[in-house]
C-alpha positions as MATLAB code, in Angstrom:
seq = 'MGYVFIGLPFSASLEDWLHGAGSAPTNIVEIRTLETMLNCVRVKIGYTLLTNLAVAVSDDRVRAHTVPEQYRFATTRLVCQKE';
ca = [
      86.219   67.503   62.394;
      88.226   68.040   59.080;
      91.416   69.530   58.441;
      92.918   72.348   60.983;
      94.702   75.013   58.884;
      97.525   76.611   60.996;
      99.181   79.581   59.960;
     102.724   80.127   61.880;
     101.727   82.672   64.245;
      99.103   81.311   65.700;
      99.862   77.498   65.680;
     100.660   76.969   69.599;
      97.451   79.061   70.293;
      95.499   77.167   68.266;
      96.869   73.861   69.149;
      96.265   74.365   73.267;
      92.984   75.524   72.676;
      91.791   72.634   70.797;
      93.536   70.219   73.437;
      92.102   72.160   76.314;
      88.659   71.529   74.752;
      89.271   67.702   74.648;
      89.518   68.130   70.949;
      93.000   67.107   69.621;
      94.027   67.749   65.906;
      94.337   65.032   63.949;
      94.939   66.633   60.535;
      96.951   69.695   60.679;
      98.178   70.906   57.424;
     100.194   74.094   58.160;
      99.419   76.875   55.191;
     101.498   80.060   54.779;
      99.280   82.344   52.792;
      96.247   84.353   54.304;
      94.141   83.857   51.073;
      94.934   79.890   50.879;
      93.546   79.629   54.479;
      90.150   81.636   53.772;
      89.591   79.604   50.872;
      90.388   76.258   52.516;
      87.666   77.261   55.322;
      85.301   78.929   52.665;
      84.674   75.641   51.081;
      84.456   73.761   54.263;
      87.733   71.875   54.334;
      88.615   72.928   57.822;
      88.666   75.843   60.031;
      91.876   78.351   61.254;
      92.657   80.775   63.620;
      93.038   84.309   62.564;
      93.143   87.880   63.858;
      89.618   90.172   63.491;
      91.592   92.224   60.545;
      92.434   89.247   58.471;
      88.412   87.882   58.033;
      86.073   90.720   56.391;
      82.861   90.630   58.804;
      80.866   90.752   55.843;
      81.797   87.188   54.434;
      79.138   85.065   54.730;
      81.055   82.111   53.551;
      83.098   82.086   56.890;
      81.829   82.194   60.916;
      83.923   83.618   63.410;
      83.962   82.192   66.998;
      84.930   84.207   70.282;
      88.184   82.651   71.186;
      88.996   81.844   75.002;
      90.504   85.011   76.870;
      93.646   82.522   77.579;
      93.950   81.777   73.654;
      93.669   85.428   72.513;
      97.184   86.672   72.696;
      99.956   85.860   70.981;
     103.614   87.265   71.277;
     104.737   89.239   68.189;
     107.789   90.859   66.885;
     109.264   92.813   64.009;
     112.457   90.804   62.591;
     114.453   92.643   60.251;
     118.351   92.142   58.577;
     121.240   93.051   61.311;
     121.835   95.623   58.636;
];
């Protein structure tokens, strides 16, 4: 199955989806930059879960799949300094 590249905002959703599909990931690599994740997918090392805005539809080096409804939503928060 290759490597699973996880960005922090979607790690729980991707892992839940894979476990629910009976495909437990064994090679998980946490990558913190979008460009690194996309480059790894482009050279066919693995896959990741990203938003539509993160991937250009015209990028013919990647293929997008529809995410099942129960895994489409993630809680997001704006975090800033107290001052």
